[in-house]
N, C-alpha and C positions, 0 to 999 in steps of 0.2 A: 463541378468541382475537381477538380483533383484529389488524393488523396495525401493528409497534409504526409510535410515531412517529418522524418521519427525524431529527430534533435532537433526541430528548428522550434523559433524563439519569438516570441511578437512582442510587442510594447505595450502592455495595459495597464490602466491608469488605476489605481486604490482611488473605491468610491468613497469607501469607512474603514474604519477599524476598533472597533469593538472589546472593549478589558469583558472575559470573559471571568475570568479568577486574579489571585497577588499574579498567577507564573504562568498567563496564556492569555492567547489574542485570537479573535476574528477579522482573520482581511477580507474586507470582497473585495474583489474585484469587476472594473470592470472591462463589457467585450460590447466593443463596435461592432455595429451594422456587417461591416464585410472580410470580420472573423467568426462573428456566431455558428457556422458551419466546422470550423475548423476546430474550436475549443468544445464541438460537442461530447461528450463526456459518456460514458455506462458510471452504473452505479458504485463505488466504490473505489476507483478511482482516485488517483495521485496530479499534479505541477508539480515542476521539476524551477524551482524561484533562481533567479540566479545574480547576482554583482560581482563588483568589478573589488579588486583587492589590491594590499598591496604583493606582486610577488604574479599575479593570475585572477584568478576569477576563485570567489567563493560559491556553493551550486549545494540549494538543501532541498527534498523534497518532504511534500503536503499535502495531505491530501483533500480533495476536495471534500465537505460537510454537506453541501447543498442537494439538492434531488435535482435524479440527473433528467433534462429532458426530454416531454413523447418525443416513441419511435417518428412518428408521424407530424409532428408539429417543429415549429422554427431551432435550431441550437436556441443558448442560453444565452439572455443580458448580460450577465453576472456571474460573477462564477462565486466562491466561499470554501478559505481554508482558515483550517485550524491554529495554530504553533504557540508551541507550549517551552520555556523558556528553558536554556539550559544548560548550568553550572561553565559557563566557558565556553557558549556555542555563538560562533563567529557573530552567525545570523543571526539567530531565535534572539542573540543581544538587541539587534542593527532591528528586526521588527517589530522586541516591548522597548528600544528607547528611540528609535531614528521614525519609522517610516507611521507617516499618517499621510488624510486623506488628500487626493492629487496630485503626488508620490507618482512614479512612472517604478516601474517592474517587468525587468526578463522574466516571461514565462514560456516556457515549454508549451509544448501542447497537449494535451492527456493523452498518459500513459496508466502502465498499470492491468493486471490479471488477479484483482481482488477481489471478482463484479460477480455480479447476477443481475439476469438481465429477462427484468419482471417475465418478457414476452414468452419465455420459455421456461417461465415454470407453471409445473402441473397445476393443473385442478385440483382447487381445497389444498392450495402448500401453503406446507409447516415449516417455515424458518428458524432458525433459532442461532443464537451468536454473545459468546464470552467475551467481553471486553473490559482489558486494564487502565485503566489513564488516557491517555490522550489517543487508546484504541479505540475513542468509542466512531473520529472522527469519522471514517468513511462505512462503517455500520448505522453510524445517524442517517444519509446519502440513499446505505441501501435499506433499510427499512425504511425509510418517508416515502423515496418510490413505489416499492415492492406495493405496500401499505393504498400507496394516491393509484400506484395502475391495476391491484387484480382487488374490487372491491371481493373476492372468497378469500383473497389470502392473510397468511395466518405469522408472526414473528414479536419469537419472547427472547426477551435481551436481558445478561445477564453481565450489570454490572459492578468493576470496582475497580475504588479509589479510596484514599490515601485515609481523606478526610471531608467531608462537605462544603465545606471553603474551598474545596484546591478540586469538584465538580468540571469536566468543562462541559460547555450546551446543557447543563440542568434545564435550561428557560423549552427551546429545545425539545427533549426527550419529554419531558412536562406537556411541548405539546399535543405529544401525535399521540402519548396517557390521553387525555383528553378528545382528541377528533378521532377518536380506536378502541375508544373500553374497553370492547369487545375481539376483539383482534392486537391486541398488540400489550402482552406481560412485557413487564419491566423488574423486576429484581437490581435491587445494590447491595452490596456489601460492602466495608467503607474495615481496612487493616487497620484506619491508627483512632478510631472516636466510635462509642456505641452511640447507638439510633433510642430513640423512644421505642418505634415498634419494625418489624423485622427483624435482619438476620445475627445472628449475636457480630459484634467484628471480628477478623480473624484473616489472613491470607486465607484466596483463591487458594487453595495449592486441590493438586492430586486427588489425594484422600478427601478432601470436604469437597471435589467437584464429583466423584464418585457416587457418593452420596446424596449429596441435596437433587442432579440434574434430573432424576428418577424421580420426584417428588415434586419437584415441578412439572415435567409434562410428560407425554410414553417416549421416552427419547427410541424408542423400534423405530414408529412413525415419524419420525422430521427428516424430511422434503433437504434438508443441510442444514451444514451448521459453518458458522464462519468465526475465527476464532485470530485476538490481531492486542496485540498493547505487547508488554513484556515476551522474550523468549522463555521464561523463568516458566509463565500466567499463562504465555500457547504452548510451549514446550508437556504442558501439568496437563494442559486442557486436551488434549491428542490424548496421550495414557489416558485420561481415566477416560475418556469417550473407548477406544478402546478397550478398552476392559469392560465396558457397557455391547461390544458386541458394537459399535457403530462403521462402518465396511473405511477406510481411510480413502477413498474413493468418492464419497459423500463430505472428507473434511478442505475447507478451502481457510490457507492459516496466510498473515500477513504478521512479517516481524519489524517492532519500531523499535528497540531498546532488545542486543546485543547481551549487555552485561560481561560479564567474566568466564562465559558459557560457552565448552571447548563447540569451535563450530563443524555444523554437521557438511556430507560432502556425499553428494553424488554421485558421481564423474568417473571415467578410470584415475587410478591411483599409481601409473606408473613413471615412473621416474629419469627418463633420460633427462641429458639438457636443454634451456631452455632460450632455444633457440630456431629460426627454420624461417622460414617463408608463408602469410598471409594474405590470401586472397581474397577481400572483405564485401559482398556486397551494398550496394547502404542507399534506398532509395532509384530502384532500376538501374547506378551503375557498378560497376567493376575495379578493385582493382589489386594489383599484388608489393609488398612490399615484405622489404627480412625485418624480422623482429630479433632485435641482442638481447643477450645471456638477460635473460634475467625479469624478460619486459613481458608487458601480458601485449593479448592480441589485442584490445582497448592502445593500450596505450599506443602497439606499436601502426595502426588503424590514425588515432585521430596525429599521427604526426605527420598524416598526407589527407588523412578528413576530418577536420575544425567539427565538422557537423553532427560526427558518429553519437549518436546521443547513449548519454549517463548523466546519471546524479552521484551518489554517497562514493565508489571506486568501493564500494568494503562487503560486497556482497549480499545487501537484505533489500533491497531498494527493487531489483531486476532491473530496471531503468536501460540497463547496456546489453537484455535478454539476445539471445544468436543459435541460431539451427549451424548445426555444424554437419556439411556437406560434408568433405573428405579428412580423412588424420585422426590425427587423434589429441587428445590434448590432456591436461590436468592439470584440473580445478583445485584452488585455493582453499576456499570460504562456498558455501553457498547458503546460503537463510532462505530465499527467495525464492527459487521454484520448487514443485513441486516434488515426487515421483513419479508421476507420469511424464512430465515435460523432460526429465533429463534422460529417460526410456525413450523416449522421445526423439533424443538427438536435440534435446537442447542446452545451451551453458551457459556462462554469465562471458559474458567476454574483459574482466575488468582484473578477472579468478584464474582467468585460464594460458597458457604456459603451453607449448608446443609443444607435443611427444617425438610425433614426424616432423620430417624436414618439411611437410609439403602441408598445410593445412586450408584445408577453404569454409568460412564460416558466411549464415547466409542472413542479415538482421530485416530483415523485408519478410521472413517468413510469417 
């Protein structure tokens, strides 16, 4: 079977809509037999959903929370994603108020590099995650997939939520604890509610995590760390791990909410005029087109290739990741690519503007 196209969407039927909390639901999408290999996913990947709207379309990215299929088994018969209601959010409001079982949604093929492949985990691997709010979604898939595939692996989950009632996937996480009591460690912190047992309430900031993590597990022996949630939590956890001597290469991050933080930029910062020509390779075909003043590389490609992959256009999801083959670009925001990726030459097309007259990017790398 041919590899799935990067920006390809397919219609999937909603099998179930489960209300998790007052402001979150889980959507289960049925995958027909002929598309199961297309929707084979790695633990931690996400789906982009789209719907028609006034003046165009709305796209939103949601992480897959269901365990990934075994590498030697069939592709998934169903996919499950969690959707938290965002104030003023067009798609999340639609999901909470209108989507029902039997509806058909347009769904992009799985994407994302915030993943853990159980097959590559070393013997006796010990992984850990620090998540906040809906950041539990991809980590739930990662933990469930790892523990099921590798009987020798362990996983420690530190999760932060506002209150018990606002906590997503309570039952699913409790089930992991029941199935793997000796290999799955769960620590819950509530920022706005006291618990009868466990840690006192309060935010998981850098100082608190630096003291808490060494008390929970041997930090230096952890194989890899997964940080997911609001920007402030993820950055605080990254700094805490750095202070504890954890190599940055062992830390993996995915931002769910950017808030009002300054955007990290790990790319060229030259300030030449934003115009020129872009050559883009996508699904084996290349084309060259002009880039208008102030236009991003992604927008220039989209004017000529409507199938170019993207979701948020805000530098957060990483769906539009491309390899910079030649030329130089200025990247406005980057909340998706890790340092190793930018150093290797990858950029976010939605945030990249040409600095040189000629730029070539490759979405197929």
